[in-house]
C-alpha positions, 0 to 999 in steps of 0.5 A, spaced: 498 567 821 496 563 827 490 561 823 494 559 817 499 555 821 493 551 824 490 549 817 497 547 815 498 543 821 491 540 820 492 538 812 499 535 814 496 531 820 490 529 814 496 527 809 500 523 815 493 519 817 492 517 810 499 515 809 498 511 815 492 508 813 495 506 806 501 503 809 496 499 814 492 497 808 498 494 804 500 490 810 494 487 811 492 486 804 496 480 803 494 477 809 486 478 807 488 475 800 491 469 803 485 468 808 480 468 802 484 463 798 484 458 804 477 459 804 476 458 796 481 452 797 477 449 803 470 450 799 473 447 793 475 441 796 469 440 800 464 441 794 468 435 791 468 431 797 460 432 797 459 430 790 463 424 791 459 422 797 452 423 793 455 419 788 456 413 792 450 414 796 446 414 790 449 407 788 448 404 795 441 406 795 440 403 788 444 397 791 439 396 797 433 397 793 435 392 787 438 386 790 434 382 785 438 384 780 444 381 783 441 375 783 438 376 775 444 378 772 450 376 777 455 379 781 460 382 775 454 385 771 451 388 777 458 391 779 458 394 772 451 397 773 453 400 779 459 403 776 455 406 770 450 409 775 456 412 779 459 415 772 452 418 770 452 423 776 456 427 772 463 428 776 468 430 771 475 427 771 479 425 773 475 420 777 475 413 779 469 409 781 470 402 784 465 396 786 467 390 789 462 385 790 464 381 796 471 380 794 469 376 788 469 380 782 468 387 781 469 393 776 474 399 776 472 405 772 477 411 771 475 417 767 470 412 763 474 407 762 472 400 765 476 395 768 473 388 770 476 386 777 477 378 778 479 379 786 479 371 788 474 371 794 468 366 794 462 369 792 458 365 797 463 366 803 462 371 809 467 377 810 468 383 815 471 388 810 475 393 813 478 400 811 486 398 809 490 405 808 487 407 801 482 401 800 478 396 803 481 389 805 475 383 806 480 379 810 479 372 811 473 368 810 469 367 816 463 364 819 457 368 817 454 372 823 461 372 826 463 378 830 468 383 826 473 387 830 469 393 829 463 390 832 459 389 826 457 382 823 461 378 818 456 377 812 456 378 804 458 385 802 458 390 796 464 396 797 463 402 793 468 407 792 469 414 789 476 417 789 479 423 785 486 426 785 487 433 788 492 438 790 490 443 795 493 450 795 494 449 803 492 443 806 488 437 806 483 439 811 482 432 813 478 431 806 484 430 801 488 425 805 495 423 801 492 428 795 486 424 794 479 425 796 475 419 797 468 417 799 466 410 800 460 405 802 459 398 805 453 395 803 451 388 806 448 383 801 446 378 806 445 377 814 445 370 817 442 373 823 435 371 821 434 366 816 427 364 819 430 356 818 430 358 810 437 358 807 439 356 800 445 358 795 445 364 791 445 371 793 439 373 798 437 380 800 437 382 807 431 380 810 427 386 813 421 383 816 422 379 823 421 372 823 414 370 825 414 367 832 411 360 832 405 359 837 402 352 840 
């Protein structure tokens, strides 16, 4: 009789423990699913941001290595080349690419549809482009090599941007401000700091080699 009571109590305790585990699992499951969804949401936004940054980086590298194309084709056609390079990265729509050549001309490409931009700036002038909310502002025309507010120097620049709308499940995580994921780069066309006594009209690439010092 005692043994029977003992085994009955053990079975009852086991059933109570199993029930407690099921209750705890039922309480914890929604929290676990929420954490997993947050990780998936963050991972998706981060992946999209990295794709945009890779596209902008590729276009920036091409711009730096191909400044002679700017002189050969002109700013409008060069902007189209950069926009087509951005589109060739294979980022799926909805996505918008925009290339601004020294606040003079540019091109906006939205889901494969191109729109030329006439921005009104002087192609040979120098500016200090600064981020202004969702976009860039070149500001007023300045003397070349004048100090900018951020410590850089006024010059001629190409601004390359990529953006896509995104509706995160939980938060933007600092990667999709205002429901838009953005990536951008500012590529200098000409620095007036070292002209080595040589200057002239037209688009001129950054002088990479130091000026030769004169000896007497």
